[in-house]
KEKE-3310 file (N, C-alpha, C; in steps of 0.2 Angstrom, whole numbers, plus 5000, padded with zeros to 4 digits):
npx = (5049:5063:5071:5082:5100:5111:5126:5143:5160:5170:5185:5203:5206:5195:5193:5202:5202:5192:5195:5207:5216:5208:5214:5222:5224:5215:5209:5213:5206:5193:5192:5194:5180:5170:5170:5165:5154:5147:5149:5138:5126:5125:5127:5120:5110:5116:5125:5139:5157:5171:5190:5198:5211:5213:5206:5215)
npy = (5558:5554:5546:5556:5551:5553:5558:5549:5548:5533:5531:5525:5517:5513:5505:5496:5489:5480:5473:5465:5451:5440:5442:5436:5442:5448:5462:5465:5460:5464:5478:5475:5471:5478:5489:5480:5474:5489:5492:5483:5485:5499:5505:5504:5514:5526:5536:5529:5537:5538:5541:5543:5541:5528:5519:5515)
npz = (5658:5661:5677:5683:5691:5703:5701:5705:5709:5705:5711:5710:5720:5724:5711:5710:5726:5719:5710:5716:5722:5733:5750:5763:5776:5788:5792:5778:5769:5773:5769:5758:5755:5760:5744:5738:5742:5741:5727:5721:5730:5732:5718:5706:5708:5707:5695:5685:5686:5678:5679:5665:5667:5677:5668:5660)
capx = (5053:5068:5073:5090:5102:5115:5135:5148:5166:5173:5190:5207:5207:5189:5195:5209:5201:5188:5199:5213:5213:5204:5219:5223:5224:5209:5209:5212:5201:5186:5196:5190:5174:5167:5170:5161:5146:5145:5147:5133:5120:5121:5129:5113:5106:5121:5127:5146:5161:5178:5196:5204:5218:5209:5203:5225)
capy = (5561:5547:5547:5558:5547:5556:5554:5547:5545:5531:5532:5519:5512:5507:5497:5490:5484:5476:5466:5463:5445:5441:5442:5431:5448:5448:5466:5469:5456:5467:5482:5473:5467:5486:5490:5474:5476:5495:5491:5477:5489:5507:5508:5502:5522:5529:5537:5531:5540:5538:5543:5538:5534:5523:5514:5512)
capz = (5658:5666:5684:5685:5694:5705:5698:5708:5704:5705:5710:5708:5725:5724:5707:5715:5730:5717:5706:5719:5723:5741:5756:5768:5779:5789:5788:5771:5768:5776:5766:5750:5753:5758:5739:5731:5744:5738:5720:5719:5732:5730:5711:5703:5711:5702:5687:5689:5681:5679:5676:5658:5669:5679:5664:5656)
cpx = (5057:5070:5081:5096:5109:5123:5138:5154:5169:5182:5196:5206:5200:5191:5199:5210:5195:5189:5206:5210:5214:5212:5218:5224:5219:5206:5208:5207:5194:5189:5193:5182:5170:5166:5163:5155:5143:5141:5139:5127:5119:5123:5123:5109:5111:5124:5134:5152:5168:5185:5196:5210:5218:5208:5211:5224)
cpy = (5558:5551:5551:5555:5552:5556:5553:5545:5539:5532:5527:5516:5509:5501:5493:5487:5477:5471:5464:5455:5444:5438:5438:5436:5448:5458:5469:5466:5462:5475:5480:5471:5475:5487:5486:5475:5482:5495:5486:5482:5495:5508:5508:5512:5527:5531:5537:5535:5538:5541:5537:5535:5529:5517:5512:5507)
cpz = (5663:5673:5682:5690:5697:5703:5705:5703:5707:5707:5712:5715:5725:5718:5710:5717:5725:5712:5710:5720:5732:5745:5760:5776:5780:5787:5779:5765:5768:5772:5757:5749:5754:5748:5737:5734:5741:5731:5718:5723:5730:5725:5708:5704:5708:5694:5690:5683:5681:5676:5669:5661:5673:5674:5658:5661)
residu = (MET:PRO:GLU:LEU:LYS:PRO:THR:VAL:TYR:ILE:GLU:THR:SER:VAL:ILE:SER:TYR:LEU:THR:ALA:ARG:GLN:SER:ARG:ASP:LEU:ILE:VAL:THR:ALA:HIS:GLN:GLN:ILE:PRO:ARG:ASP:TRP:TRP:GLU:THR:ALA:LEU:PRO:LYS:TYR:LYS:ALA:VAL:ILE:SER:PRO:THR:VAL:LEU:GLU)
# end
């Protein structure tokens, strides 16, 4: 039986941080890096879902 992954909803701010140009502001850069790190390390453990509005 395949392993069922927990579902996680990816909301708009995560996508915004992932696609934004890197900021020169240190605080903003940290806020951008957190979702990037999560995307690479944690996301494979989940089934990600997203709103059709985010895709638009």
